[in-house]
C-alpha positions as CSV (number, residue, x, y, z in Angstrom):
1,M,0.0,0.0,0.0
2,K,1.4,3.4,-1.0
3,K,1.9,6.0,1.7
4,V,-0.8,8.4,0.4
5,E,-3.3,5.6,0.3
6,R,-2.2,4.3,3.7
7,I,-2.6,7.8,5.3
8,N,-6.1,8.1,3.8
9,V,-7.2,4.7,5.1
10,M,-5.5,5.3,8.5
11,M,-7.4,8.6,8.9
12,R,-10.7,6.8,8.4
13,Y,-9.6,4.1,10.8
14,I,-8.7,6.6,13.5
15,N,-11.8,8.7,13.0
16,N,-14.0,5.7,13.8
17,R,-12.4,5.1,17.2
18,A,-12.4,7.0,20.5
19,H,-9.0,5.5,21.4
20,F,-6.2,3.7,19.7
21,T,-2.6,2.6,20.3
22,I,0.6,2.6,18.3
23,S,0.6,-1.2,18.5
24,E,-2.9,-1.4,17.0
25,I,-1.8,0.8,14.1
26,M,1.3,-1.4,13.5
27,R,-0.8,-4.6,13.4
28,E,-3.6,-3.1,11.3
29,F,-1.4,-1.6,8.6
30,N,1.6,-3.9,8.9
31,V,4.1,-1.1,9.5
32,S,7.0,-0.5,11.9
33,R,6.7,1.5,15.0
34,S,8.7,4.4,13.6
35,T,6.5,4.5,10.4
36,A,3.3,4.4,12.5
37,I,4.6,7.3,14.6
38,R,5.5,9.3,11.5
39,D,2.1,8.7,9.9
40,I,0.3,9.7,13.0
41,R,2.3,13.0,13.2
42,E,1.4,13.7,9.6
43,I,-2.2,13.1,10.3
44,E,-2.1,15.5,13.2
45,S,-0.4,18.1,11.0
46,M,-3.4,17.8,8.6
47,G,-5.8,19.0,11.4
48,M,-7.1,15.8,13.0
49,P,-7.2,16.5,16.8
50,L,-5.4,13.8,18.7
51,V,-4.5,13.8,22.4
52,S,-1.5,11.6,23.3
53,E,-1.5,9.4,26.4
54,A,1.7,8.5,28.1
55,G,2.3,4.8,28.4
56,R,4.1,1.8,27.1
57,D,1.9,1.5,24.0
58,G,1.7,5.3,23.2
59,G,-2.0,5.6,23.3
60,Y,-4.1,8.3,21.7
61,F,-7.5,9.7,22.3
62,V,-9.5,11.0,19.3
63,M,-11.3,14.3,19.8
64,H,-14.5,15.0,18.0
65,N,-13.6,16.1,14.4
66,S,-14.9,16.2,10.9
67,V,-11.5,16.1,9.1
68,L,-11.6,13.2,6.7
69,P,-9.9,12.8,3.3
70,E,-12.0,12.9,0.2
71,V,-13.4,9.5,-0.6
72,R,-12.3,8.2,-4.0
73,F,-13.6,5.1,-5.8
74,T,-11.5,3.0,-8.1
75,D,-12.9,2.0,-11.5
76,H,-13.6,-1.6,-10.1
77,E,-15.2,-0.2,-7.0
78,V,-17.6,1.9,-9.0
79,K,-18.6,-1.1,-11.2
80,A,-19.0,-3.2,-8.0
81,L,-21.4,-0.7,-6.5
82,F,-23.6,-0.4,-9.6
83,I,-23.7,-4.1,-10.3
84,A,-24.9,-4.5,-6.7
85,F,-27.7,-2.0,-7.4
86,M,-28.6,-3.9,-10.6
87,A,-28.6,-7.2,-8.9
88,T,-31.1,-6.0,-6.2
89,R,-33.7,-4.8,-8.7
90,N,-37.2,-6.3,-8.2
91,Q,-36.1,-7.7,-4.8
92,Q,-38.8,-5.7,-2.9
93,L,-36.2,-3.9,-0.8
94,P,-37.1,-0.8,1.3
95,Y,-35.8,2.7,1.0
96,L,-36.2,2.7,-2.8
97,K,-36.0,6.5,-3.0
98,S,-32.7,6.5,-1.1
99,R,-31.2,3.9,-3.4
100,R,-32.2,6.0,-6.4
101,S,-30.6,9.2,-5.0
102,I,-27.4,7.3,-4.1
103,A,-27.1,6.0,-7.6
104,E,-27.6,9.5,-9.0
105,K,-25.0,11.0,-6.7
106,L,-22.5,8.3,-7.6
107,L,-23.1,8.9,-11.3
108,S,-22.3,12.6,-10.8
109,L,-18.9,11.7,-9.2
110,I,-17.5,9.6,-12.1
111,S,-16.2,10.4,-15.5
112,Q,-18.1,10.2,-18.7
113,S,-16.2,7.1,-19.8
114,Q,-17.1,5.4,-16.6
115,Q,-20.7,6.3,-17.1
116,D,-20.6,4.8,-20.6
117,D,-19.1,1.6,-19.1
118,L,-21.9,1.3,-16.6
119,I,-24.6,1.9,-19.2
120,L,-23.1,-0.9,-21.4
121,L,-22.9,-3.2,-18.4
122,N,-26.6,-2.4,-17.6
123,Q,-27.6,-3.4,-21.1
124,L,-25.6,-6.7,-21.1
125,L,-26.1,-8.0,-17.6
126,L,-29.6,-9.4,-16.8
127,F,-30.4,-10.5,-13.3
128,E,-33.5,-12.3,-12.0
129,G,-36.5,-10.1,-12.4
130,T,-34.8,-7.6,-14.7
131,N,-36.8,-6.2,-17.6
132,P,-34.6,-6.6,-20.7
133,Y,-36.7,-4.2,-22.7
134,N,-36.1,-1.4,-20.2
135,P,-32.4,-1.4,-19.1
136,D,-32.4,2.0,-17.5
137,L,-29.7,2.2,-14.8
138,L,-31.8,4.4,-12.5
139,D,-35.1,2.7,-13.1
140,L,-35.4,1.1,-9.7
141,S,-39.1,0.6,-9.7
142,D,-39.4,-2.5,-7.5
143,L,-41.7,-1.2,-4.8
144,P,-42.0,-3.4,-1.7
145,H,-45.2,-4.0,0.2
146,P,-46.2,-0.5,1.5
147,M,-46.0,-1.7,5.1
148,V,-42.4,-3.0,4.9
149,E,-40.7,0.4,5.1
150,T,-43.0,1.3,8.0
151,L,-42.0,-2.0,9.7
152,F,-38.3,-1.2,9.3
153,Q,-38.8,2.2,10.9
154,M,-40.7,0.7,13.8
155,L,-38.3,-2.2,14.6
156,L,-35.4,0.2,14.8
157,M,-37.1,1.9,17.7
158,D,-38.5,-1.2,19.4
159,R,-38.9,-5.0,18.7
160,Y,-42.0,-5.3,20.8
161,L,-44.7,-4.7,18.2
162,L,-48.5,-5.3,17.7
163,F,-49.0,-6.8,14.2
164,T,-52.4,-6.8,12.5
165,I,-52.6,-9.2,9.6
166,R,-55.2,-10.5,7.2
167,E,-55.7,-14.2,7.2
168,G,-58.2,-15.0,4.4
169,E,-61.3,-12.9,5.2
170,E,-60.4,-12.5,8.8
171,T,-58.3,-9.8,10.5
172,K,-56.2,-10.8,13.6
173,S,-53.7,-9.0,15.9
174,Y,-50.7,-10.6,17.5
175,P,-48.3,-9.0,20.0
176,L,-44.9,-10.2,19.0
177,Y,-41.3,-9.7,19.9
178,L,-39.7,-9.5,16.4
179,L,-37.0,-12.2,16.0
180,H,-36.1,-11.9,12.3
181,L,-37.2,-10.6,8.9
182,H,-36.4,-13.1,6.2
183,H,-36.1,-12.0,2.6
184,E,-36.7,-14.9,0.2
185,K,-37.6,-14.7,-3.5
186,S,-38.4,-11.0,-3.3
187,F,-40.8,-11.5,-0.4
188,W,-40.4,-10.6,3.3
189,I,-41.2,-13.1,6.0
190,I,-41.9,-11.9,9.6
191,E,-40.8,-14.2,12.4
192,G,-41.6,-13.3,16.0
193,F,-42.3,-14.6,19.4
194,D,-46.0,-14.4,20.4
195,L,-46.0,-12.7,23.8
196,K,-49.5,-14.0,24.7
197,E,-49.4,-17.6,23.5
198,E,-45.6,-17.8,24.1
199,K,-44.7,-19.5,20.8
200,K,-43.0,-18.7,17.5
201,R,-45.2,-17.2,14.8
202,T,-44.3,-16.8,11.1
203,F,-46.2,-15.0,8.3
204,P,-45.6,-13.1,5.1
205,A,-45.3,-9.3,5.3
206,D,-47.8,-9.2,2.4
207,Q,-50.5,-10.1,5.0
208,L,-49.5,-7.1,7.2
209,I,-52.2,-4.4,7.6
210,D,-50.9,-2.4,10.5
211,V,-48.0,-2.4,13.0
212,K,-47.8,-0.4,16.2
213,P,-45.6,-0.3,19.3
214,Y,-46.7,-2.8,22.0
215,S,-46.0,-2.3,25.7
216,P,-47.3,-5.1,27.8
217,K,-47.7,-4.5,31.6
218,E,-45.2,-7.2,32.3
219,Q,-42.8,-7.1,29.4
220,L,-40.6,-10.2,29.0
221,G,-36.9,-9.5,28.6
222,E,-34.9,-10.8,25.6
223,K,-33.1,-13.4,27.7
224,E,-36.4,-14.7,29.1
225,I,-38.0,-14.9,25.6
226,F,-35.1,-17.0,24.1
227,K,-35.2,-19.1,27.2
228,R,-38.9,-19.9,26.7
229,I,-38.3,-20.5,22.9
230,N,-35.6,-23.1,23.7
231,T,-37.7,-24.7,26.5
232,G,-40.7,-25.1,24.3
233,K,-38.8,-26.2,21.3
234,E,-39.7,-29.7,20.1
235,Q,-36.9,-32.2,19.7
236,I,-35.5,-32.4,16.2
237,N,-36.6,-35.7,14.5
238,V,-35.8,-35.1,10.9
239,V,-32.2,-34.5,9.6
240,L,-31.5,-34.4,5.9
241,E,-28.3,-33.7,3.9
242,L,-29.0,-31.9,0.6
243,G,-26.9,-31.9,-2.5
244,P,-26.9,-29.1,-5.2
245,K,-30.1,-30.4,-7.0
246,A,-32.0,-30.6,-3.8
247,I,-30.8,-27.2,-2.7
248,A,-32.1,-25.8,-6.1
249,Q,-35.5,-27.4,-5.4
250,Y,-35.5,-26.0,-1.8
251,K,-34.9,-22.5,-3.2
252,K,-37.9,-22.9,-5.5
253,Y,-40.2,-23.7,-2.6
254,H,-40.0,-24.6,1.1
255,P,-42.2,-24.3,4.1
256,L,-41.8,-21.1,6.1
257,S,-40.7,-22.9,9.2
258,V,-37.9,-24.9,7.5
259,S,-34.4,-23.5,6.9
260,I,-31.1,-25.1,5.8
261,A,-27.5,-24.6,6.9
262,Y,-24.9,-24.6,4.2
263,T,-22.0,-27.0,4.9
264,N,-19.4,-25.7,2.4
265,P,-18.3,-22.2,1.1
266,Y,-19.8,-22.9,-2.3
267,Q,-23.3,-23.5,-1.0
268,T,-23.5,-26.8,-2.9
269,T,-24.3,-29.0,0.2
270,A,-26.5,-28.2,3.2
271,T,-28.1,-29.8,6.3
272,L,-31.7,-29.5,7.1
273,K,-32.9,-30.1,10.7
274,T,-36.5,-29.8,11.8
275,Y,-39.3,-31.2,13.8
276,V,-42.4,-32.9,12.2
277,D,-45.3,-33.8,14.4
278,V,-46.2,-37.2,13.0
279,R,-49.3,-37.3,15.2
280,K,-50.8,-34.8,12.8
281,P,-51.6,-36.6,9.5
282,E,-51.8,-33.3,7.6
283,E,-48.4,-32.1,8.8
284,L,-46.8,-35.5,8.1
285,T,-48.3,-35.7,4.5
286,E,-47.4,-32.1,3.8
287,F,-43.7,-32.6,4.8
288,T,-43.5,-36.0,3.0
289,N,-44.8,-34.4,-0.2
290,W,-42.3,-31.6,0.0
291,M,-39.4,-34.0,0.7
292,L,-40.3,-36.0,-2.4
293,F,-40.4,-32.6,-4.3
294,L,-36.7,-32.1,-3.3
295,G,-35.8,-35.1,-5.4
296,K,-33.2,-37.9,-5.0
297,D,-30.2,-35.6,-4.3
298,L,-30.5,-35.9,-0.5
299,K,-29.5,-38.3,2.2
300,V,-31.7,-39.1,5.2
301,R,-29.8,-39.1,8.5
302,E,-32.7,-39.2,10.8
303,M,-36.5,-39.7,10.3
304,P,-39.4,-40.9,12.3
305,D,-40.6,-44.5,11.5
306,E,-44.1,-43.1,10.6
307,M,-42.5,-40.9,7.9
308,V,-40.4,-43.8,6.6
309,H,-43.6,-45.8,6.1
310,D,-45.3,-42.9,4.5
311,V,-42.4,-42.4,2.0
312,Q,-42.4,-46.1,1.2
313,K,-46.2,-46.0,0.5
314,R,-45.7,-43.1,-1.9
315,F,-42.9,-44.9,-3.8
316,E,-45.1,-48.0,-4.1
317,L,-48.0,-45.9,-5.5
318,Y,-45.6,-44.2,-8.0
319,S,-44.2,-47.5,-9.1
320,I,-47.6,-49.0,-9.9
């Protein structure tokens, strides 16, 4: 790393910390002690207010400041940013207006030749959901469900929320502690802990009608909520190992309550662990049908006898 580039990065590194030491700078930037001291002195001379602290490691306190070097993007970084924008089209992501303004600001910072490159890339690269007949770089028209952005704003203030959803022709309200928001196939899935019935509840954000803060008289703390989730969790009785073809089928369709854990960096193998209540015929049939939908590219590591018998019956029917 050249000195000018190192100084710029070091300024941003220092500005994000209230305190740092010479040893930390040496490790982070792989420089000698004398080089670290010279760089820090140069940064001080540029106007960044630092207060030295006597001691073995030569510590520094960072005073509040707004002195930062101008951020410059390399040609590859600019392309990476815009390809990321293109790849997230039609993904129902919130803050659409902000994404558009960011793209416009970045365009104003780059040269005409870089803009031409991006326009060409936008015409050539097609991602899932992209309209090939309208390859406008700034045409980010993938509006999410109108309640999604409201939900994002609410959960940043509090995770105890009252959700009102539409189930068929009925409207129901659930007080939930929000656990996760899943984004799958351009849809948002809400997962929360029902504070009244004390169980997990999952439903699509498209069913959401309203969301409000919820303050129960005796509010359960986060530790207590996770304790009750783990206490009430049924023992896992189905364990499957998925190959690439089964993973592809999983991505096409899977029950909301079922998730997989990838077992290699290339995401070509995965493990699925879940609980199926075999005492409920509908649940058993539904899961068996879905498992057959995954295809033959899977290995069964654990499965209830009732499910084994059900799968065998299905194969017998298919072979007739």
